[in-house]
FIBATOR-440844 format. One line per field, with one value per residue: residue number from 1; residue in three letters; x, y, z of N, C-alpha, C in turn. Coordinates in Angstrom, 1 decimal. Each point is the difference from the previous one (the first is absolute). Example, Ala and Ser with C-alpha at 12.3 -4.5 7.8 and 13.67 -1.06 7.14 Angstrom:
2
k <- 1,2
r <- ALA,SER
n_c1 <- 13.2,-0.4
n_c2 <- -5.7,1.1
n_c3 <- 7.8,-0.7
ca_c1 <- -0.9,0.9
ca_c2 <- 1.2,1.1
ca_c3 <- 0.0,0.0
c_c1 <- 0.9,-0.8
c_c2 <- 1.2,1.1
c_c3 <- 0.0,0.8
//
This chain:
95
k <- 1,2,3,4,5,6,7,8,9,10,11,12,13,14,15,16,17,18,19,20,21,22,23,24,25,26,27,28,29,30,31,32,33,34,35,36,37,38,39,40,41,42,43,44,45,46,47,48,49,50,51,52,53,54,55,56,57,58,59,60,61,62,63,64,65,66,67,68,69,70,71,72,73,74,75,76,77,78,79,80,81,82,83,84,85,86,87,88,89,90,91,92,93,94,95
r <- MET,LEU,MET,LEU,GLN,THR,ALA,SER,LEU,THR,GLY,PHE,LEU,ARG,THR,VAL,LEU,ILE,ILE,VAL,LEU,VAL,TYR,TYR,ALA,PHE,LYS,LEU,LEU,MET,ARG,PHE,LEU,ALA,PRO,TYR,MET,VAL,ARG,TYR,MET,SER,LYS,LYS,MET,LEU,GLU,ARG,PHE,GLU,GLY,GLN,PHE,GLN,GLN,GLN,GLN,ASN,ARG,GLN,GLN,GLN,GLN,TYR,LYS,GLU,GLY,GLU,THR,VAL,ILE,ASP,LYS,ILE,PRO,ASN,HIS,LYS,LYS,SER,SER,ASP,LYS,THR,VAL,GLY,GLU,TYR,VAL,ASP,TYR,GLU,GLU,ILE,ASP
n_c1 <- -5.6,-1.2,0.8,-0.9,0.3,-0.1,-0.7,1.1,-0.4,1.0,-0.3,-1.2,0.1,0.8,-0.9,-1.0,0.7,0.2,-1.2,-0.4,0.9,-0.3,-1.3,0.2,0.6,-0.9,-0.9,0.6,0.3,-1.2,-0.2,0.9,-0.5,-1.2,0.6,0.7,-1.1,-0.7,1.0,0.2,-1.3,0.0,1.1,-0.5,-1.1,0.7,0.8,-1.1,-0.6,1.1,0.0,-1.3,0.2,1.1,-0.7,-1.0,0.8,0.6,-1.2,-0.4,1.1,-0.2,-1.2,0.1,0.5,0.9,-1.0,-0.3,-0.8,-0.8,-0.8,-0.7,-0.8,-0.4,-0.8,-0.9,-0.8,-0.4,-0.1,-1.2,-0.4,-1.0,-0.4,-0.3,0.7,-0.3,-1.0,0.8,-0.4,-0.2,0.4,-0.9,0.8,-1.0,0.1
n_c2 <- -56.6,0.4,0.9,0.0,1.3,-0.1,1.1,0.4,0.2,-0.7,-0.8,0.2,-0.1,-1.1,-0.3,0.2,-0.5,-0.9,0.0,0.1,-0.9,-0.7,0.2,-0.2,-1.1,-0.3,0.2,-0.6,-1.0,0.1,0.0,-1.0,-0.8,0.4,0.7,-1.1,-0.7,0.8,0.1,-1.3,-0.2,0.9,-0.6,-1.2,0.4,0.5,-1.1,-0.7,0.8,0.0,-1.3,-0.1,0.7,-0.7,-1.0,0.5,0.3,-1.2,-0.5,0.8,-0.3,-1.3,0.2,0.8,1.0,0.4,0.7,-1.2,0.7,-0.5,-0.3,-0.3,1.0,-0.3,1.1,-0.9,0.7,1.0,0.6,-0.3,1.2,-0.5,0.5,-1.3,0.6,1.1,0.6,1.1,-0.2,1.4,0.0,0.4,0.2,-0.6,1.1
n_c3 <- 10.1,0.2,0.5,0.8,0.1,1.3,0.0,0.6,1.2,0.4,-1.0,0.3,1.3,-0.3,-0.9,0.9,1.0,-0.9,-0.4,1.3,0.3,-1.1,0.3,1.3,-0.3,-1.0,0.9,0.9,-0.9,-0.4,1.3,0.0,-0.9,0.3,1.0,0.1,0.0,0.8,0.8,-0.2,0.1,1.0,0.4,-0.3,0.5,1.0,0.0,-0.1,0.9,0.8,-0.3,0.2,1.0,0.3,-0.4,0.7,1.0,-0.1,-0.1,1.0,0.7,-0.5,0.2,1.0,-0.7,0.7,0.4,-0.4,-0.8,0.8,-1.0,1.1,-0.1,-1.2,0.2,0.0,0.7,-0.7,1.1,-0.4,0.1,0.7,-1.1,0.0,1.0,-0.5,0.5,0.2,1.2,0.0,1.3,0.8,1.1,0.6,0.8
ca_c1 <- -1.2,-0.3,0.0,-0.7,0.5,-0.9,0.6,0.0,0.0,1.3,0.5,-0.7,0.6,1.4,-0.1,-0.4,1.2,1.1,-0.5,0.1,1.4,0.5,-0.6,0.7,1.4,0.0,-0.3,1.2,1.0,-0.4,0.1,1.4,0.5,-0.8,0.7,1.1,-0.6,-0.5,1.2,0.6,-0.9,0.0,1.3,-0.1,-0.9,0.7,1.0,-0.7,-0.5,1.1,0.5,-0.9,0.2,1.2,-0.2,-0.8,0.9,0.9,-0.7,-0.3,1.2,0.5,-0.9,0.1,1.3,-0.2,-0.3,-0.9,-1.4,-0.8,-1.4,-0.5,-1.3,-0.5,-1.4,-0.5,-1.0,-0.2,-1.3,-0.8,-1.2,-1.2,-0.9,-1.4,-0.2,-1.3,0.0,0.5,-1.0,0.6,-0.9,0.3,-0.5,-1.0,0.2
ca_c2 <- 0.2,1.4,0.2,1.2,0.6,0.8,1.2,0.1,1.4,0.5,0.3,1.2,1.2,0.2,0.6,1.4,0.6,0.2,1.0,1.2,0.3,0.5,1.3,1.0,0.1,0.8,1.4,0.6,0.1,1.1,1.3,0.4,0.0,0.9,1.3,-0.2,-0.3,1.3,0.8,-0.5,0.2,1.4,0.3,-0.5,0.9,1.3,-0.3,-0.1,1.3,0.8,-0.4,0.5,1.5,0.2,-0.4,1.1,1.2,-0.2,0.2,1.4,0.6,-0.4,0.5,1.4,0.7,1.1,1.3,-0.2,0.2,-1.2,0.2,-1.4,-0.3,1.1,-0.2,-0.5,0.9,1.3,0.2,1.1,0.3,-0.4,1.2,-0.4,-0.3,0.7,1.5,0.5,0.7,0.8,0.0,0.8,-0.7,0.8,-0.2
ca_c3 <- 0.7,0.4,1.5,0.5,1.3,0.6,0.5,1.5,0.5,0.2,-1.3,-0.4,0.7,-0.4,-1.3,0.2,0.6,-1.1,-0.9,0.7,0.1,-1.3,-0.3,0.8,-0.4,-1.2,0.4,0.7,-1.0,-0.9,0.7,0.0,-1.4,-0.9,-0.3,-1.0,-1.4,-0.5,-0.3,-1.2,-1.1,-0.3,-0.6,-1.3,-0.7,-0.2,-1.0,-1.3,-0.4,-0.4,-1.3,-1.0,0.0,-0.7,-1.4,-0.6,-0.1,-1.1,-1.3,-0.2,-0.3,-1.3,-1.1,-0.2,0.4,1.0,-0.6,-1.1,0.3,-0.3,0.0,0.3,-0.7,-0.9,-0.1,-1.3,-0.6,0.6,0.7,-0.6,0.8,-0.7,0.0,0.2,1.4,0.4,0.1,1.3,0.7,1.0,1.1,1.2,1.3,0.7,1.4
c_c1 <- -0.2,-0.1,-0.6,0.6,-1.1,0.7,-0.1,0.0,1.4,0.6,-0.6,0.6,1.4,0.0,-0.4,1.1,1.1,-0.5,0.1,1.4,0.6,-0.5,0.7,1.5,0.1,-0.3,1.2,1.1,-0.3,0.2,1.5,0.5,-0.7,0.7,1.1,-0.5,-0.5,1.1,0.6,-0.9,0.0,1.3,0.0,-0.9,0.7,1.0,-0.7,-0.5,1.2,0.6,-0.9,0.1,1.3,-0.1,-0.8,0.8,1.0,-0.6,-0.3,1.3,0.6,-0.9,0.3,1.3,-0.3,-0.3,-1.0,-1.4,-0.8,-1.5,-0.6,-1.3,-0.4,-1.5,-0.5,-0.9,-0.1,-1.4,-0.7,-1.2,-1.2,-1.0,-1.4,-0.4,-1.3,0.2,0.4,-1.1,0.6,-1.1,0.5,-0.5,-1.0,0.2,-1.3
c_c2 <- 1.5,0.0,1.3,0.4,0.9,1.3,0.0,1.5,0.5,0.3,1.3,1.2,0.3,0.7,1.5,0.8,0.3,1.2,1.4,0.5,0.5,1.4,1.1,0.2,0.8,1.5,0.7,0.2,1.2,1.4,0.5,0.2,1.0,1.3,-0.2,-0.3,1.3,0.9,-0.5,0.3,1.5,0.4,-0.4,0.9,1.4,-0.1,0.0,1.3,0.9,-0.4,0.5,1.5,0.3,-0.3,1.2,1.2,-0.2,0.1,1.4,0.8,-0.3,0.6,1.5,0.5,1.1,1.3,-0.2,0.2,-1.2,0.3,-1.4,-0.2,1.2,-0.2,-0.4,1.0,1.3,0.1,1.2,0.3,-0.4,1.2,-0.4,-0.3,0.6,1.5,0.3,0.8,0.7,0.0,0.9,-0.7,1.0,-0.4,0.0
c_c3 <- 0.5,1.5,0.4,1.3,0.6,0.6,1.5,0.4,0.1,-1.4,-0.6,0.7,-0.4,-1.4,0.1,0.6,-1.0,-0.9,0.7,0.2,-1.3,-0.3,0.8,-0.4,-1.3,0.2,0.6,-1.0,-1.0,0.7,-0.1,-1.5,-0.8,-0.2,-1.0,-1.4,-0.6,-0.5,-1.3,-1.2,-0.4,-0.6,-1.5,-0.9,-0.3,-1.1,-1.4,-0.5,-0.4,-1.3,-1.2,-0.1,-0.8,-1.5,-0.7,-0.2,-1.1,-1.4,-0.4,-0.4,-1.3,-1.1,-0.2,0.5,1.0,-0.7,-1.2,0.4,-0.5,0.2,0.1,-0.8,-0.8,-0.1,-1.4,-0.7,0.7,0.6,-0.7,0.8,-0.7,0.1,0.2,1.4,0.5,0.2,1.4,0.6,1.2,1.1,1.1,1.2,0.7,1.5,0.7
//
């Protein structure tokens, strides 16, 4: 059979009190734990960035010998002046 329960004022107040207590307990707990969590996350990020930097340095050292001249980019085309820009006009300033 289906049983219906009616809400009571004390049950409602007790539920609201539990929600408020859980909220403030979580807030207080995060106030103490947040610095440790941020420190841990920043330490992990620093380790990851240092690892990537070391890998990049190792790749560069393996590719090129010391004292070797390296040209990273060779220009594809020569720049030529465009003679069809127009006529040069000389002017004087008037005071």
